[in-house]
C-alpha positions as CSV (number, residue, x, y, z in Angstrom):
1,M,0.0,0.0,0.0
2,H,1.4,3.4,-1.0
3,A,1.2,6.5,1.1
4,P,-0.9,9.4,-0.1
5,A,0.6,12.8,-0.6
6,A,-0.7,15.8,1.4
7,P,-3.0,17.9,-0.9
8,D,-1.7,21.1,0.6
9,Q,1.9,20.1,0.3
10,P,2.8,17.8,-2.6
11,G,5.6,15.4,-1.9
12,S,4.7,14.7,1.8
13,I,2.4,12.4,3.7
14,P,-0.4,14.1,5.7
15,P,0.5,14.3,9.4
16,E,-2.7,12.7,10.5
17,I,-2.1,9.7,8.2
18,L,1.4,9.2,9.6
19,L,0.2,9.4,13.2
20,L,-2.6,6.9,12.5
21,A,0.0,4.6,11.0
22,Y,2.3,4.7,14.0
23,R,-0.7,4.1,16.3
24,S,-1.5,1.1,14.1
25,G,2.0,-0.3,14.2
26,V,3.1,0.5,10.7
27,F,5.7,3.0,9.4
28,P,6.8,4.4,6.0
29,M,9.8,3.5,4.0
30,A,11.1,4.1,0.5
31,D,13.5,2.2,-1.8
32,A,15.8,5.1,-2.5
33,R,16.5,8.7,-1.7
34,D,14.9,10.0,-4.9
35,D,12.0,7.5,-5.0
36,D,8.6,9.2,-5.2
37,E,6.8,6.2,-3.9
38,V,6.5,5.4,-0.2
39,F,5.2,2.1,1.2
40,W,3.9,1.0,4.6
41,V,5.8,-1.6,6.6
42,E,4.5,-3.8,9.5
43,P,7.3,-6.4,10.4
44,R,6.2,-9.8,11.6
45,K,8.9,-9.5,14.3
46,R,9.5,-6.1,15.9
47,A,12.5,-4.8,17.7
48,I,11.9,-2.8,20.9
49,L,14.3,-1.5,23.5
50,P,12.9,-2.1,27.0
51,L,13.4,1.1,29.0
52,D,14.7,-0.9,32.0
53,G,16.9,-3.0,29.9
54,F,19.2,-0.5,28.2
55,R,22.8,-1.9,28.3
56,C,25.3,0.8,29.1
57,S,28.8,-0.6,28.6
58,R,31.7,0.6,30.7
59,S,33.1,2.6,27.7
60,L,29.7,4.3,27.1
61,A,29.3,5.0,30.9
62,R,32.7,6.7,30.9
63,V,31.7,8.9,27.9
64,L,28.4,9.8,29.6
65,K,30.1,10.6,33.0
66,Q,32.7,12.8,31.2
67,D,29.9,14.8,29.5
68,R,32.0,14.5,26.4
69,Y,29.2,15.8,24.2
70,R,26.7,18.5,24.7
71,V,23.4,16.9,24.3
72,T,20.3,18.8,23.1
73,L,16.7,18.0,22.2
74,D,15.1,19.4,19.1
75,A,17.9,21.8,18.5
76,D,18.4,21.0,14.9
77,F,16.0,18.4,13.6
78,P,16.5,19.2,9.9
79,A,20.3,18.6,10.3
80,V,19.7,15.3,12.1
81,I,17.3,13.8,9.6
82,A,19.6,15.0,6.7
83,A,22.6,13.3,8.4
84,C,20.6,10.1,8.8
85,A,19.6,10.1,5.2
86,A,23.2,10.8,3.9
87,P,25.1,8.0,2.1
88,R,27.4,5.9,4.2
89,P,30.2,3.5,3.2
90,D,28.1,0.4,4.0
91,H,24.8,2.0,2.9
92,P,25.2,4.1,-0.3
93,D,21.5,4.7,-0.5
94,T,18.8,5.2,2.1
95,W,15.2,4.4,2.8
96,I,14.7,8.0,4.0
97,S,13.4,9.6,0.7
98,T,12.9,13.3,0.2
99,T,9.1,12.6,0.7
100,I,9.7,10.9,4.1
101,E,12.1,13.7,5.1
102,A,9.5,16.4,4.2
103,S,6.8,14.5,6.0
104,F,8.9,14.3,9.2
105,L,9.8,18.0,9.0
106,R,6.0,18.7,9.1
107,L,5.7,16.4,12.2
108,Y,8.6,18.2,13.8
109,E,6.9,21.6,13.2
110,Q,3.9,20.2,15.0
111,G,5.9,19.1,18.0
112,V,5.4,15.4,17.3
113,A,8.7,14.4,15.8
114,H,11.8,14.9,17.9
115,S,15.6,14.8,17.6
116,V,18.4,14.3,20.1
117,E,21.7,15.9,19.1
118,C,25.3,15.4,20.3
119,W,27.7,18.4,19.8
120,A,31.4,18.6,20.1
121,A,34.1,21.2,19.5
122,G,35.4,21.3,15.9
123,E,37.7,23.3,13.7
124,N,34.9,25.7,12.9
125,G,33.3,25.8,16.3
126,E,30.8,23.4,17.7
127,E,29.7,20.6,15.3
128,L,26.9,18.1,15.2
129,V,28.6,14.7,15.6
130,G,25.7,12.4,16.3
131,G,22.0,12.0,16.9
132,L,18.7,10.3,16.3
133,Y,15.2,11.2,15.5
134,G,11.7,9.6,15.8
135,V,8.0,10.2,16.6
136,A,6.4,10.5,20.0
137,V,2.8,9.3,20.1
138,D,1.4,9.4,23.7
139,R,3.7,7.0,25.7
140,L,5.2,5.4,22.5
141,F,8.4,6.6,20.9
142,C,9.1,5.2,17.4
143,G,12.8,5.6,16.7
144,E,13.5,6.1,13.0
145,S,17.2,6.4,12.5
146,M,20.5,7.5,14.1
147,F,24.0,8.5,12.9
148,S,27.4,9.0,14.4
149,R,30.5,10.9,13.3
150,A,32.4,10.6,16.6
151,D,33.1,7.8,19.1
152,N,29.9,6.6,20.9
153,A,27.9,9.8,19.8
154,S,24.8,8.0,18.6
155,K,24.9,5.7,21.7
156,V,25.0,8.8,23.9
157,A,22.0,10.2,22.1
158,L,20.1,6.9,22.6
159,A,21.1,6.8,26.3
160,W,19.7,10.3,26.8
161,L,16.5,9.4,24.9
162,V,16.0,6.4,27.2
163,A,16.6,8.5,30.3
164,M,14.2,11.1,29.1
165,M,11.5,8.5,28.3
166,R,11.9,6.9,31.7
167,R,11.6,10.3,33.4
168,A,8.6,11.3,31.3
169,G,6.7,8.1,31.9
170,F,6.8,6.5,28.4
171,M,6.2,2.8,27.9
172,V,7.6,1.7,24.6
173,L,10.7,2.5,22.5
174,D,10.2,1.0,19.1
175,C,13.3,0.2,17.1
176,Q,11.6,-1.3,14.0
177,F,14.1,-4.0,12.9
178,M,16.6,-5.9,15.0
179,T,20.3,-5.4,14.3
180,E,23.4,-6.7,16.1
181,H,24.1,-3.1,17.1
182,L,20.6,-2.7,18.7
183,A,20.9,-6.1,20.4
184,S,24.1,-5.1,22.0
185,L,22.3,-2.1,23.6
186,G,19.5,-4.3,25.0
187,A,16.9,-4.4,22.2
188,V,14.8,-7.5,22.0
189,E,12.6,-9.0,19.3
190,I,8.9,-9.6,19.8
191,H,6.0,-10.9,17.7
192,R,3.7,-8.4,15.9
193,D,0.7,-9.4,18.1
194,R,2.6,-8.6,21.3
195,Y,3.8,-5.3,19.8
196,Q,0.3,-4.4,18.9
197,A,-0.9,-5.0,22.5
198,M,2.0,-3.0,23.9
199,I,1.4,0.1,21.7
200,A,-2.4,-0.1,22.4
201,D,-1.6,0.4,26.1
202,A,1.1,3.0,25.4
203,C,-1.3,5.0,23.2
204,A,-4.2,4.9,25.6
205,S,-3.0,7.9,27.7
206,P,-0.5,10.7,27.5
207,P,2.9,10.5,29.3
208,E,3.3,12.1,32.8
209,R,5.4,14.9,31.2
210,S,6.7,15.8,27.7
211,L,10.1,14.9,26.5
212,A,11.0,18.6,26.6
213,E,10.1,18.7,30.3
214,A,12.1,15.5,30.9
215,Y,15.1,16.9,29.1
216,A,14.9,20.1,31.2
217,S,14.8,18.1,34.3
218,L,17.8,16.0,33.4
219,S,19.7,19.1,32.2
220,A,19.2,20.7,35.6
221,S,21.9,18.3,36.8
222,S,20.2,17.6,40.1
223,P,18.2,14.5,41.1
224,A,14.5,15.2,41.8
225,G,13.9,16.0,45.4
226,S,17.6,16.6,46.3
227,P,18.5,19.6,48.4
228,S,19.8,22.6,46.5
229,E,23.4,23.7,46.5
230,A,22.4,27.0,48.1
231,A,21.1,25.0,51.1
232,G,24.6,23.8,51.8
233,S,24.6,20.5,50.1
234,S,27.4,19.3,47.8
235,P,27.2,20.3,44.1
236,P,24.9,18.2,42.0
237,S,26.2,15.6,39.7
238,S,26.4,16.3,36.0
239,P,23.6,15.1,33.7
240,G,25.8,12.4,32.2
241,K,26.8,11.0,35.6
242,L,23.2,10.8,36.7
243,I,22.2,9.0,33.5
244,A,25.1,6.5,33.7
245,Q,24.3,5.9,37.4
246,S,20.6,5.3,36.6
247,F,21.5,2.6,34.1
248,S,23.9,0.8,36.5
249,Q,21.0,0.6,39.0
250,T,18.7,-1.1,36.5
251,S,21.2,-3.3,34.6
């Protein structure tokens, strides 16, 4: 089944159609970057990353604790999706067509699609070195793609996403298809019927807070309910240290 184009914006899928698709367990893909046709996919086996099962390796924990990258939410969604769609040595073409990109940019403008960015100092100032993007529907986050131009950058972005989702009260992190990389981070494969039941629960009510509110809470660098530094307590831990510690407590 091919996706319809938005009548008011040729070359993109209507946002309401996309959101209905994600609530129904399907997502769009294309055969190539310049392919005008988009088709719907519903895998028989679905990869998800349990929010209490994220595997934070020692090397990733070290990078998080060092706050090696400045992590942002929705700071440059267009740059993230463009980087995810760019050719790679092992993937010269992409399923993220210009139609899909335009469709997600519309979702981003509506506050439904989100990106997590990792920044590092470069020759020309701060540079985008990694990130991911996806769609938030109630307590479901459908991860679409990620990229990395620096050591562990995409993993840091994913760690922040999981931490934000946990703090916001999300239930399901959809990863679409299983890969060795995702499996190493704790992703598991489930049957389509179980996935449908899980997203039905996740889409039955909104999260306790938005991802933006969860990000702001994490970026404040102080655990919820802890005394303030002004009250004479020791300085709060950095966001990265708090996130790494939270994973060690649930692993």
